[in-house]
Backbone as CSV, one residue per row, in Angstrom:
resi,resn,N_x,N_y,N_z,CA_x,CA_y,CA_z,C_x,C_y,C_z
1,UNK,0.834,-1.095,-0.001,-0.084,-0.069,0.063,0.818,1.332,-0.020
2,UNK,0.556,2.307,-0.594,1.262,3.483,-0.943,1.169,4.172,0.492
3,UNK,2.248,4.795,0.939,2.243,5.609,2.148,1.727,6.952,1.685
4,UNK,1.435,7.799,2.880,1.035,9.074,2.439,2.021,10.044,1.850
5,UNK,3.262,9.827,1.823,4.065,10.758,0.948,3.997,10.460,-0.404
6,UNK,3.713,8.991,-0.780,3.735,8.583,-2.172,2.345,9.284,-2.689
7,UNK,1.184,9.449,-1.856,-0.088,9.805,-2.288,0.133,11.311,-2.642
8,UNK,0.770,12.168,-1.780,1.053,13.541,-1.848,2.009,13.752,-3.164
9,UNK,2.881,12.943,-3.515,3.858,13.053,-4.456,3.138,13.031,-5.764
10,UNK,1.968,12.166,-6.032,1.279,12.224,-7.261,0.084,13.125,-7.138
11,UNK,-0.071,13.730,-6.174,-1.340,14.712,-6.108,-2.621,14.019,-6.261
12,UNK,-2.868,12.928,-5.574,-3.940,12.286,-5.591,-4.986,12.638,-4.318
13,UNK,-6.049,13.077,-4.533,-6.929,13.325,-3.299,-7.030,11.978,-2.632
14,UNK,-7.224,12.245,-1.291,-7.445,10.893,-0.403,-8.575,11.073,0.338
15,UNK,-9.100,9.995,0.735,-10.201,9.990,1.797,-9.925,9.007,2.927
16,UNK,-10.261,9.269,4.032,-10.141,8.421,5.140,-11.239,7.461,5.276
17,UNK,-11.092,6.168,5.262,-12.071,5.132,5.228,-11.694,4.211,6.399
18,UNK,-12.424,4.245,7.484,-12.142,3.169,8.528,-10.628,3.091,9.108
19,UNK,-10.156,4.299,9.164,-8.656,4.423,9.575,-7.664,4.425,8.369
20,UNK,-7.995,3.914,7.380,-6.883,3.782,6.163,-7.074,4.993,5.219
21,UNK,-6.108,5.206,4.491,-6.023,6.268,3.493,-6.137,5.538,2.191
22,UNK,-7.208,5.882,1.494,-7.453,5.339,0.085,-7.501,6.428,-0.969
23,UNK,-6.889,6.299,-2.233,-6.899,7.384,-3.210,-8.491,7.428,-3.754
24,UNK,-9.091,8.491,-4.055,-10.376,8.542,-4.584,-10.476,8.559,-6.035
25,UNK,-11.519,8.070,-6.643,-11.650,7.892,-8.076,-11.613,9.358,-8.850
26,UNK,-11.817,10.404,-8.197,-12.037,11.628,-8.622,-10.581,12.338,-8.663
27,UNK,-9.588,11.639,-8.452,-8.092,12.375,-8.347,-7.456,12.767,-9.609
28,UNK,-7.526,12.085,-10.951,-6.994,12.839,-11.902,-7.883,13.469,-12.868
29,UNK,-7.433,14.633,-13.134,-8.412,15.393,-14.154,-8.367,14.704,-15.419
30,UNK,-9.416,14.702,-16.138,-9.360,14.080,-17.492,-8.495,15.028,-18.409
31,UNK,-7.928,14.183,-19.342,-6.937,14.920,-20.355,-5.678,15.384,-19.814
32,UNK,-5.326,15.024,-18.618,-4.021,15.338,-18.111,-2.904,14.251,-18.383
33,UNK,-3.202,13.090,-18.844,-2.434,12.123,-19.039,-1.291,12.336,-19.857
34,UNK,0.003,12.048,-19.575,1.199,12.583,-20.267,1.300,11.863,-21.528
35,UNK,0.615,10.833,-21.909,0.775,10.265,-23.343,-0.060,10.729,-24.182
36,UNK,-1.141,11.713,-23.850,-2.174,12.193,-24.602,-1.680,13.334,-25.636
37,UNK,-1.116,12.881,-26.768,-0.585,13.954,-27.566,-1.170,13.618,-29.008
38,UNK,-1.594,14.557,-29.731,-2.221,14.462,-30.960,-1.414,13.636,-31.938
39,UNK,-1.984,12.908,-32.770,-1.180,12.221,-33.835,-1.078,13.081,-35.135
40,UNK,-0.203,12.698,-36.039,-0.035,13.712,-37.071,-1.284,13.307,-38.179
41,UNK,-1.837,12.130,-38.118,-2.878,11.774,-39.174,-4.177,11.515,-38.266
42,UNK,-5.367,11.781,-39.039,-6.633,11.588,-38.391,-7.500,10.701,-39.333
43,UNK,-7.436,9.629,-39.336,-8.290,8.796,-40.092,-9.629,8.260,-39.496
44,UNK,-10.526,8.203,-40.191,-11.915,7.753,-39.591,-11.927,6.334,-39.402
45,UNK,-12.363,5.951,-38.131,-12.701,4.553,-37.769,-14.019,3.974,-38.536
46,UNK,-14.100,2.744,-38.364,-15.472,2.119,-39.006,-16.758,2.721,-38.105
47,UNK,-16.544,3.342,-36.965,-17.617,3.907,-36.338,-17.890,5.378,-36.509
48,UNK,-16.924,6.106,-37.363,-17.007,7.289,-37.697,-16.244,8.109,-36.916
49,UNK,-15.459,7.678,-35.949,-14.813,8.469,-34.937,-13.291,8.202,-35.384
50,UNK,-12.552,9.305,-35.407,-11.241,9.464,-35.774,-10.262,8.333,-35.028
51,UNK,-9.273,7.931,-35.514,-8.262,7.032,-34.911,-7.733,7.725,-33.697
52,UNK,-7.569,9.211,-33.920,-6.951,9.927,-32.883,-7.918,9.906,-31.604
53,UNK,-9.207,10.261,-31.905,-10.163,10.193,-30.815,-10.255,8.850,-30.100
54,UNK,-10.243,7.700,-30.847,-10.203,6.471,-30.359,-9.138,6.141,-29.292
55,UNK,-7.874,6.517,-29.916,-6.519,6.476,-29.241,-6.601,7.333,-27.872
56,UNK,-7.155,8.351,-27.900,-7.550,9.291,-26.611,-8.239,8.403,-25.546
57,UNK,-9.376,7.864,-26.183,-10.125,7.106,-25.192,-9.500,5.753,-24.644
58,UNK,-8.530,5.194,-25.448,-7.660,4.145,-24.969,-6.761,4.738,-23.775
59,UNK,-6.074,5.754,-24.094,-5.130,6.301,-23.108,-5.772,6.518,-21.836
60,UNK,-6.919,7.005,-21.712,-7.530,7.401,-20.317,-8.160,6.234,-19.705
61,UNK,-8.207,5.250,-20.234,-8.898,3.926,-20.085,-8.016,2.863,-19.676
62,UNK,-8.381,1.788,-18.911,-7.760,0.502,-18.671,-8.264,-0.466,-19.054
63,UNK,-7.335,-1.396,-19.947,-7.925,-2.743,-20.312,-8.483,-3.658,-19.360
64,UNK,-9.398,-4.496,-19.559,-9.952,-5.451,-18.761,-9.668,-6.792,-19.348
65,UNK,-9.427,-7.884,-18.726,-9.243,-9.172,-19.276,-10.379,-9.743,-19.961
66,UNK,-11.636,-9.118,-19.585,-12.916,-9.874,-20.300,-13.041,-8.975,-21.788
67,UNK,-12.214,-8.096,-22.253,-12.193,-7.665,-23.596,-12.820,-6.307,-23.633
68,UNK,-12.913,-5.520,-22.494,-13.518,-4.134,-22.534,-12.505,-3.370,-21.860
69,UNK,-12.862,-2.023,-21.751,-11.879,-0.895,-21.056,-12.585,-0.317,-19.803
70,UNK,-12.030,0.033,-18.780,-12.633,0.686,-17.698,-12.125,2.022,-17.638
71,UNK,-13.227,2.858,-17.259,-12.955,4.415,-17.351,-13.649,4.941,-16.008
72,UNK,-12.849,5.802,-15.528,-13.398,6.419,-14.200,-14.268,7.551,-14.545
73,UNK,-15.008,7.986,-13.640,-15.820,9.106,-13.878,-15.396,10.342,-14.290
74,UNK,-14.330,10.870,-13.807,-13.641,12.168,-13.976,-13.045,11.999,-15.384
75,UNK,-12.506,10.927,-15.838,-12.062,10.582,-17.231,-13.083,10.619,-18.347
76,UNK,-14.332,10.088,-17.821,-15.283,9.845,-18.884,-16.106,11.177,-19.173
77,UNK,-16.195,12.071,-18.003,-17.033,13.149,-17.963,-16.809,13.962,-19.246
78,UNK,-15.534,14.468,-19.446,-15.314,15.401,-20.908,-15.652,14.869,-22.063
79,UNK,-15.593,13.522,-22.096,-15.554,12.709,-23.278,-16.883,11.990,-23.745
80,UNK,-17.926,12.421,-22.831,-19.418,11.633,-22.852,-19.789,11.715,-24.502
81,UNK,-19.821,12.889,-25.057,-20.107,12.989,-26.480,-19.661,12.050,-27.429
82,UNK,-18.493,11.258,-27.056,-17.906,10.317,-28.014,-18.446,8.958,-27.790
83,UNK,-19.374,8.824,-26.783,-19.913,7.460,-26.659,-21.435,7.521,-27.051
84,UNK,-21.883,6.274,-27.066,-23.090,5.753,-26.952,-23.447,5.409,-25.524
85,UNK,-24.175,5.913,-24.859,-24.278,5.786,-23.374,-25.372,4.860,-23.147
86,UNK,-25.260,3.711,-22.479,-26.129,2.657,-22.319,-26.176,2.324,-20.642
87,UNK,-27.179,2.584,-19.977,-27.398,2.443,-18.648,-28.227,1.074,-18.487
88,UNK,-27.533,0.259,-17.696,-28.124,-1.245,-17.692,-28.793,-1.450,-16.326
89,UNK,-29.009,-0.372,-15.617,-29.866,-0.466,-14.445,-31.402,-0.565,-14.659
90,UNK,-32.177,-0.965,-13.611,-33.516,-1.073,-13.753,-34.283,0.259,-13.937
91,UNK,-35.397,0.316,-14.506,-36.192,1.631,-14.623,-36.206,2.525,-13.334
92,UNK,-36.473,1.761,-12.107,-36.597,2.630,-11.013,-35.432,3.208,-10.554
93,UNK,-34.237,2.379,-10.860,-33.002,3.020,-10.531,-32.580,4.085,-11.396
94,UNK,-32.937,4.016,-12.637,-32.482,5.083,-13.574,-33.325,6.375,-13.261
95,UNK,-34.562,6.477,-12.692,-35.113,7.656,-12.378,-35.132,7.940,-10.801
96,UNK,-34.250,7.030,-10.151,-34.062,7.192,-8.787,-33.011,8.344,-8.155
97,UNK,-32.948,8.277,-6.941,-31.842,9.399,-6.481,-30.580,9.679,-6.923
98,UNK,-29.936,8.702,-7.557,-28.704,8.753,-8.252,-28.736,9.315,-9.635
99,UNK,-29.874,9.547,-10.112,-30.118,10.262,-11.322,-29.514,9.430,-12.506
100,UNK,-29.285,10.112,-13.598,-28.720,9.221,-14.923,-28.034,10.261,-15.781
101,UNK,-27.192,9.801,-16.750,-26.351,10.798,-17.352,-27.335,11.136,-18.538
102,UNK,-27.280,12.508,-18.924,-27.975,13.075,-20.097,-27.619,12.267,-21.272
103,UNK,-28.874,11.937,-22.006,-28.542,11.143,-23.146,-28.460,9.612,-22.888
104,UNK,-28.226,9.105,-21.830,-28.129,7.729,-21.688,-29.456,6.975,-21.960
105,UNK,-29.227,5.970,-22.725,-30.404,4.912,-23.089,-30.564,3.949,-21.944
106,UNK,-31.899,3.807,-21.391,-32.077,2.741,-20.430,-32.223,1.433,-21.099
107,UNK,-31.317,0.590,-20.911,-31.395,-0.868,-21.558,-31.132,-1.856,-20.293
108,UNK,-32.189,-2.155,-19.437,-31.653,-3.124,-18.419,-30.920,-4.242,-18.712
109,UNK,-30.000,-4.778,-17.880,-29.114,-5.740,-18.146,-29.786,-6.751,-18.806
110,UNK,-30.868,-7.539,-18.307,-31.485,-8.747,-18.848,-31.914,-8.469,-20.277
111,UNK,-31.992,-7.274,-20.772,-32.394,-6.943,-22.289,-31.301,-6.517,-22.961
112,UNK,-29.970,-6.388,-22.640,-28.756,-5.915,-23.199,-28.453,-6.603,-24.538
113,UNK,-28.435,-7.979,-24.497,-27.868,-8.608,-25.711,-29.047,-8.604,-26.760
114,UNK,-30.253,-8.584,-26.348,-31.465,-8.459,-27.424,-31.135,-7.217,-28.078
115,UNK,-31.185,-6.263,-27.219,-31.112,-4.590,-27.931,-29.784,-4.368,-28.764
116,UNK,-28.767,-5.130,-28.169,-27.340,-5.127,-28.936,-27.384,-5.504,-30.194
117,UNK,-28.408,-6.297,-30.684,-28.427,-6.898,-31.914,-28.450,-5.971,-33.213
118,UNK,-28.781,-4.900,-32.961,-29.047,-3.828,-33.833,-27.934,-2.614,-33.758
119,UNK,-26.992,-2.897,-32.790,-25.950,-1.798,-32.686,-24.800,-1.856,-33.403
120,UNK,-24.113,-0.970,-33.653,-22.866,-0.967,-34.433,-21.655,-1.565,-33.515
121,UNK,-21.089,-2.687,-33.942,-20.179,-3.252,-33.142,-18.793,-2.479,-32.959
122,UNK,-18.644,-1.661,-33.763,-17.286,-0.756,-33.609,-17.594,0.571,-32.886
123,UNK,-18.889,0.986,-32.538,-19.194,2.144,-31.986,-18.775,2.193,-30.479
124,UNK,-18.000,3.200,-30.100,-17.730,3.395,-28.633,-18.892,3.255,-27.783
125,UNK,-19.036,2.549,-26.844,-20.245,2.343,-26.006,-19.632,2.451,-24.415
126,UNK,-20.210,3.365,-23.676,-19.973,3.325,-22.358,-21.155,2.914,-21.727
127,UNK,-20.944,1.812,-20.867,-21.850,1.040,-19.967,-21.943,1.649,-18.656
128,UNK,-23.054,1.806,-18.046,-23.392,2.370,-16.678,-24.263,1.625,-15.964
129,UNK,-24.057,1.616,-14.723,-24.974,0.997,-13.775,-24.661,1.722,-12.206
130,UNK,-25.290,1.204,-11.329,-25.146,1.820,-10.031,-23.589,1.811,-9.543
131,UNK,-22.891,0.704,-9.561,-21.579,0.655,-9.009,-20.474,0.041,-9.841
132,UNK,-20.875,-0.226,-11.065,-19.788,-0.773,-12.122,-19.831,-2.219,-12.274
133,UNK,-20.582,-2.937,-11.568,-20.691,-4.300,-11.642,-21.434,-4.729,-12.684
134,UNK,-22.686,-4.463,-12.740,-23.699,-4.867,-13.806,-23.190,-4.453,-15.123
135,UNK,-22.617,-3.168,-15.130,-22.228,-2.682,-16.576,-20.967,-3.489,-17.037
136,UNK,-20.153,-3.914,-16.037,-18.851,-4.694,-16.342,-19.424,-6.243,-16.945
137,UNK,-20.544,-6.529,-16.283,-21.008,-7.923,-16.842,-21.527,-7.761,-18.266
138,UNK,-22.280,-6.636,-18.390,-22.774,-6.334,-19.740,-21.695,-6.202,-20.789
139,UNK,-20.604,-5.414,-20.273,-19.484,-5.257,-21.321,-18.763,-6.396,-21.657
140,UNK,-18.640,-7.534,-20.539,-17.946,-8.777,-20.920,-18.845,-9.538,-21.947
141,UNK,-20.255,-9.587,-21.792,-21.172,-10.277,-22.699,-21.028,-9.629,-24.028
142,UNK,-20.862,-8.319,-24.211,-21.052,-7.761,-25.591,-19.669,-8.068,-26.203
143,UNK,-18.455,-7.893,-25.436,-17.198,-8.222,-26.028,-17.135,-9.630,-26.312
144,UNK,-17.835,-10.695,-25.853,-17.846,-11.986,-26.336,-18.551,-12.156,-27.643
145,UNK,-19.453,-11.087,-27.923,-20.314,-11.033,-29.236,-19.574,-10.036,-30.224
146,UNK,-18.288,-9.749,-30.133,-17.712,-8.918,-31.126,-17.725,-7.521,-31.027
147,UNK,-18.246,-6.950,-30.094,-18.163,-5.450,-29.975,-16.657,-5.082,-29.428
148,UNK,-16.283,-4.086,-30.213,-14.672,-3.922,-29.945,-14.423,-2.530,-29.056
149,UNK,-15.391,-1.710,-28.953,-14.959,-0.414,-28.418,-16.060,-0.265,-27.101
150,UNK,-15.715,-1.151,-26.136,-16.681,-1.290,-24.852,-15.917,-0.448,-23.769
151,UNK,-16.573,0.384,-22.941,-16.135,0.896,-21.902,-17.028,0.762,-20.627
152,UNK,-16.419,0.442,-19.466,-17.335,0.363,-18.224,-17.073,1.439,-17.356
153,UNK,-18.148,2.166,-16.817,-17.940,3.270,-15.944,-17.509,2.661,-14.501
154,UNK,-16.383,2.667,-14.119,-15.918,1.997,-12.934,-16.374,2.893,-11.843
155,UNK,-17.082,2.252,-10.780,-17.718,2.829,-9.817,-19.165,3.307,-10.105
156,UNK,-19.676,3.274,-11.319,-20.860,3.522,-11.546,-21.395,4.929,-11.237
157,UNK,-22.615,5.070,-11.144,-23.468,6.212,-10.679,-23.023,6.601,-9.271
158,UNK,-22.551,5.810,-8.552,-22.046,6.096,-7.162,-20.889,7.066,-7.203
159,UNK,-19.942,6.530,-7.905,-18.710,7.745,-8.193,-18.992,8.866,-8.946
160,UNK,-19.838,8.702,-9.738,-20.244,9.973,-10.691,-20.819,11.013,-9.663
161,UNK,-21.652,10.588,-8.749,-22.328,11.460,-7.810,-21.205,11.916,-6.814
162,UNK,-20.377,11.029,-6.336,-19.221,11.330,-5.367,-18.456,12.403,-5.908
163,UNK,-18.224,12.335,-7.290,-17.370,13.246,-7.926,-18.060,14.580,-8.162
164,UNK,-19.432,14.678,-7.818,-20.138,15.983,-8.216,-20.268,16.210,-9.664
165,UNK,-20.268,15.337,-10.611,-20.302,15.494,-11.953,-21.878,15.601,-12.314
166,UNK,-22.103,16.349,-13.503,-23.368,16.620,-14.128,-24.006,15.346,-14.391
167,UNK,-25.382,15.477,-14.030,-26.436,14.323,-14.289,-27.805,14.875,-14.449
168,UNK,-28.760,13.966,-14.985,-30.043,14.347,-14.966,-30.694,13.586,-13.608
169,UNK,-31.750,14.403,-13.099,-32.430,13.760,-12.028,-33.777,13.943,-12.231
170,UNK,-34.520,12.934,-11.606,-35.936,12.930,-11.829,-36.603,14.154,-11.490
């Protein structure tokens, strides 16, 4: 575990939980990754997004062994316009106290595979749920079916709200 000096050195905000110090997911500002530099060429991908734009999404996300990428709330927030937003919670959760992201399509987890049969498999999709678990399950299932640009919102709407990011409420 990192000591408090290491946390200070990388300037990550911390929270004290049960006597231990843990970095928060709201720590890194989106777009501050040192490898995020423009490419000299800007070709279109099959989903209509430039290769540079896709590369930027890959730089700010982490690969998961199940074939999708994980993205924190603060990294996702300024890039929402680049994704198809799919919220896999149940209808009551979608309109509940955690709210939902503007433009997110409600597709409950039990219906994702059926709904996805008409989706572009190369389009960047950000999957959202309450905590990141159900959206991770959906991302893994879609990856198995050939979707290539899948992103799971790590920490889900809980972290989104914790970071104080914009959302739609009932």
